[in-house]
C-alpha positions, 0 to 999 in steps of 0.5 A: 756799150754800157754793161748790162745789169746782172738781173738783165742777163740772169733774172735769178740774180735779184738786186735785193739778194746781191745787196744782202750778200754784199753787206754780209761779206762787208760786215764780216770783213770789217769785223776781222779788220777791226781785230787786226793787231800788229803788236801781236804779229799780225801782218797784211798777209795774215789779214788777207788769210783771215778775212777770206777764210772768215767770209768763206766760213760765215757764208758756209754757216749761213747757207748750211747751218743757219739756213739764213737765206733761201737763195743761198747755197754752197757749190764748193766749200774749199779750193775754188770756193763757190756759192750760188744765188738762186742756183747761179754760181758766184765767187768773191775776191778782194781786188779790182773789178776790171782786172781779175787775175786770169786764174779766177776766170776758170770755174770749178767743175762743180760750177760748170755743171751747175751752170748747165742747169740755169734756166735762162733765155739767152743760153750763152749767159749761162756761162757768165762768171760772176764775182763779188769784188771787194775794194778797201780803203787805206785802213783795209775796211770795205770801201765798195763791193761791185758785182761783176760778170765775165764772159769769154774773158770780157766784162759784160756786167758791173753793178756797184752795190750800195752799202748803206746801213752798215754798222760803223765800227767804233774802234776804227773811229777810236784809232783815228781820233784818240789812239793817233795811229801812225801812218800805215806801212807797206810791208814787202810781199813774201817771197813765193817759190814756184810749185808744181801745178795742183788739181783744181780741187786743191787750189785755195784762193785764200793762199793768194788773197793777201792784203 
């Protein structure tokens, strides 16, 4: 069965609002990638930390300080970072839309509470977990953003958001045409030792959001 569009399952997830947020996340990420400099010690892991944290802090600023869009609010500022679109909890990550890590499908307590306030015809749709999923090209710039919904561990909605109108980054063109940057090198992932389980409030997504 073909997945339904987000706004068909939850009218508060308006198409134009999804496009606005997707473009915003893409622009922030691309600006961070543009500053990436291996000559000063930047790595794939540092890029992942910085891209995630800057997207998170810019969303916080847009919602809490600039009041940029009336539909945007913040539910949880850190840990399992969660914002909302017209009252519906939403998260974001870099990866593949069809295979999110199991831990991502566990909402924070604040999001669960917010879900109960959603006014919707199909009550089960209140429990859908929504994500903006960023996929990147070989240079780590945004290639696509897909808005997906999961219910009981199954993907039931998927919408690839058009990113037309993004301003191209001149330095990325320069690196391809004039600087003749060498082929990207795959760096080994850092060794991670097992740690004791933490409370939900202390689990930062950014710690595992490396490139």
